[in-house]
C-alpha positions in Angstrom: -31.3 10.7 58.1 -28.7 13.5 57.9 -26.7 13.9 54.7 -23.5 15.7 55.3 -20.8 16.9 52.9 -17.9 19.4 52.8 -16.2 20.8 49.7 -14.1 23.6 51.4 -10.8 21.8 50.9 -9.1 20.0 48.1 -11.0 16.8 48.7 -14.8 16.2 48.9 -16.1 14.3 51.9 -19.7 12.9 52.1 -21.5 11.0 54.9 -24.9 9.7 56.0 -25.8 9.7 59.7 -28.9 7.9 61.0 -29.1 9.7 64.3 -27.1 7.0 66.1 -24.1 6.4 64.0 -22.5 7.2 60.7 -24.0 4.7 58.2 -21.5 5.4 55.4 -18.8 7.9 54.5 -16.5 8.5 51.5 -13.9 10.9 50.3 -13.0 11.8 46.7 -9.9 10.1 45.4 -8.5 13.1 43.5 -8.1 16.7 44.6 -9.8 19.7 43.0 -12.6 17.8 41.3 -15.5 19.1 43.4 -18.0 19.5 40.6 -17.3 16.1 39.1 -17.2 14.2 42.4 -19.8 15.6 44.7 -23.0 14.2 43.1 -21.6 10.7 42.4 -20.2 10.5 46.0 -23.6 11.5 47.4 -25.3 8.8 45.3 -22.6 6.2 46.4 -22.8 7.0 50.1 -26.6 6.9 50.1 -26.5 3.5 48.4 -23.8 2.2 50.8 -26.0 3.3 53.7 -29.1 1.8 52.2 -30.9 5.1 52.2 -32.9 6.8 49.4 -32.8 10.6 48.9 -36.4 10.7 49.9 -35.4 9.5 53.4 -33.0 12.3 54.0 -34.4 14.6 56.7 -31.7 17.2 56.9 -28.5 18.5 55.2 -25.3 19.5 56.9 -22.7 21.3 54.9 -19.3 22.8 55.5 -19.4 26.6 54.8 -15.6 27.1 54.8 -13.6 29.1 54.8 -12.4 27.8 51.5 -11.5 28.6 47.9 -14.4 30.1 45.9 -15.1 27.3 43.3 -15.1 24.3 45.5 -17.0 26.0 48.3 -19.7 27.2 45.8 -20.3 23.6 44.6 -21.1 22.4 48.0 -23.2 25.3 49.1 -25.3 25.4 45.9 -25.8 21.6 46.1 -26.9 21.8 49.8 -29.3 24.6 49.2 -30.8 23.0 46.1 -31.3 19.6 47.9 -32.8 21.3 50.9 -35.3 23.2 48.8 -36.1 20.1 46.7 -36.6 17.8 49.7 -38.1 20.4 51.9 -35.6 19.8 54.7 -33.4 22.1 56.8 -29.8 22.9 55.7 -27.3 23.3 58.6 -24.0 25.2 57.9 -20.9 24.6 60.0 -17.5 26.3 59.8 -15.1 23.7 58.3 -12.3 24.6 60.7 -14.6 23.9 63.7 -15.1 20.3 62.3 -11.4 19.8 62.1 -11.0 21.1 65.6 -13.7 18.9 67.1 -12.1 15.8 65.6 -8.7 16.8 66.9 -10.1 17.1 70.4 -12.1 13.9 70.2 -9.2 11.8 68.9 -6.9 13.1 71.6 -4.5 14.6 69.1 -4.4 17.9 71.0 -4.3 18.8 74.7 -4.5 22.5 75.5 -4.7 25.4 73.1 -4.2 24.7 69.4 -4.9 26.1 65.9 -6.4 24.8 62.7 -4.9 25.9 59.4 -6.1 24.9 55.9 -4.8 25.7 52.5 -6.0 29.1 51.2 -3.7 28.9 48.1 -1.7 32.0 47.1 0.8 30.8 49.8 -1.7 31.6 52.5 -3.8 29.7 55.1 -7.2 29.9 56.6 -6.6 30.0 60.3 -8.6 29.8 63.6 -7.4 29.3 67.2 -9.1 27.1 69.8 -9.0 26.6 73.5 -8.5 23.3 75.3 -12.2 22.5 75.0 -12.3 23.0 71.3 -14.1 26.4 71.4 -13.0 28.8 68.8 -11.3 31.9 70.3 -10.2 33.7 67.2 -10.7 33.5 63.4 -11.3 32.4 60.9 -9.0 34.6 59.0 -6.7 34.3 55.9 -3.0 35.0 56.7 0.5 34.3 55.5 1.9 31.2 57.2 4.9 33.3 58.6 2.5 35.7 60.2 0.6 32.8 61.8 3.6 30.8 62.9 3.2 29.0 66.2 4.7 26.2 68.2 1.2 25.1 69.3 -0.3 22.0 67.9 -1.8 22.6 64.4 -4.4 20.5 62.6 -5.4 20.8 59.0 -3.4 20.7 55.8 -1.5 23.9 56.7 1.2 22.2 58.8 1.8 19.7 55.9 2.3 22.5 53.4 4.2 24.9 55.8 6.0 22.9 58.4 8.3 25.7 59.3 5.4 27.8 60.4 3.5 24.9 62.1 6.2 22.5 63.4 3.8 20.6 65.7 1.5 19.0 63.2 -1.5 16.9 64.4 -4.4 15.2 62.7 -6.8 15.5 61.1 -5.5 17.1 57.9 -8.9 17.0 56.0 -12.4 17.6 57.3 -14.6 14.6 57.8 -18.3 14.7 56.8 -18.9 12.0 59.4 -17.7 14.4 62.1 -19.7 17.2 60.5 -22.8 15.1 60.9 -22.0 14.1 64.5 -21.5 17.7 65.5 -24.8 19.0 64.0 -26.8 16.1 65.5 -25.2 16.6 69.0 -25.8 20.3 69.0 -22.2 20.9 70.1 -21.2 23.2 67.3 -22.4 26.6 66.2 -24.8 26.1 63.3 -24.7 28.8 60.6 -26.8 29.7 57.6 -25.6 27.9 54.5 -23.7 30.8 53.2 -20.0 30.6 52.2 -17.1 31.9 54.3 -14.9 33.1 51.4 -12.9 35.7 53.5 -11.7 37.2 50.3 -12.8 38.0 46.7 -12.9 35.1 44.2 -9.9 34.7 41.8 -12.1 35.2 38.8 -14.3 38.2 38.5 -16.5 39.6 35.7 -14.8 42.1 33.4 -15.9 45.6 33.7 -18.2 46.7 30.9 -16.5 48.6 28.1 -17.1 52.3 28.1 -19.1 53.8 25.3 -17.3 56.0 22.8 -17.4 59.5 23.9 -18.3 58.6 27.5 
């Protein structure tokens, strides 16, 4: 049983795959509640699938790119569960998951891009060829600098339609697709380390200098 989840975007997605099919999948109902929603969603999806945590044989997790706080929740949870259960943890670029679903659903034909919300009026961007193979990125850029008439999946086209006028689905990553890709071996599997692409918004304050220093 593969437990998969992604916290790289505004919504949390969780799924359980039994090796043949996705047994259960759920998405959080409110954005930006990663810490509050991930654990309950995991419990709910396992229950819906009729699976206990002890039956989980692997973890798949989206590694971003994504904002610092949400991405950290998912990666820490994945590594903690992997260690506690003694099972492997497979990281996958979140943009690759969106690209794979876009290809499989027939939403794109030919070259396309995936753009997700990076906040600060920027997007996380990657470009793909007609087979869904990533040819550039991921990178964080201003929408105007990434503007393209090519089909664009992800939330970026929803937020910045002038830059990405040819919007296609999906807009949010699916943990079900994340699980399918890991099990099929058709995606690059990464270490469960976050792809932040830039420094976190909150950083520790520098220590005060001592008098006379």
